[in-house]
Structure formats: structure tokens, C-alpha cells
C-alpha positions, 0 to 999 in steps of 0.5 A: 462791253456787257450790261454789268454796271462798272463800279469805281473804287479807291483802295489804299495799300498801307505799307511800313517796315516790310508789312501791309496793313489789311482788314478782315472783311465781315463774314456776311454772305450779302457783301462782296468777298465775305471773310476775305482779307482786303485793303482799305477803301471803297466806292468813289462817290459822285463828284469825288476824285479817287484821292478824296474818296480813298482819304475819306474811306480810310478815315471812316474805316480806321480813323487814320489820315493818309500822308500828304504824298501818295503814289497813284496806281490805276488798275482796271479790272472787269469789275470793279475798276480800282484806283489804288494808292500806295503809301510808304514812310 
């Protein structure tokens, strides 16, 4: 493995009525993927589980409380490592 730092990220895939809810990221050159469409979520803070992190991030970003039941998908990519949660009605 190289010397790059691995970031752990929790992402929520919000799906209802055959549609996905996504966000258009700010077009600031210093952030990752500026101006791209993305799912909600963010970095997992020290001591947080991925589920706690994704619930916190979604609440912070769009003031939405995720449902009690989530489907957990783990996707490992070179950087960052994503833990995705999928929800549907």
C-alpha cells in the first residue's frame, strides 16, 4: 500500500418512488469533486460507527432523520473507503 491516507466515509443513498435524492456539490476548487452531483454523507469521526456518522451527516446536511432500518453496503475503493447505507420506503 502507498503512503496516502485512507479516509473512511459514510454515504446515504436516499431512494423513493424510483428516484434518488442527491446534492450538487459547491463549485469550490479546493473541495473534492467540486460541482459534481453526489449522495449525502461525509467523514466518519473518531469513535463513530459508520451508521452513527451517516445519520449525523444527513441530519446536518438536510435536516432529515433517516429511518430506523437501513441496508448497509460496504464499498472499498482506493481512496476513500466508503460505507454506504441504502434506504427505501
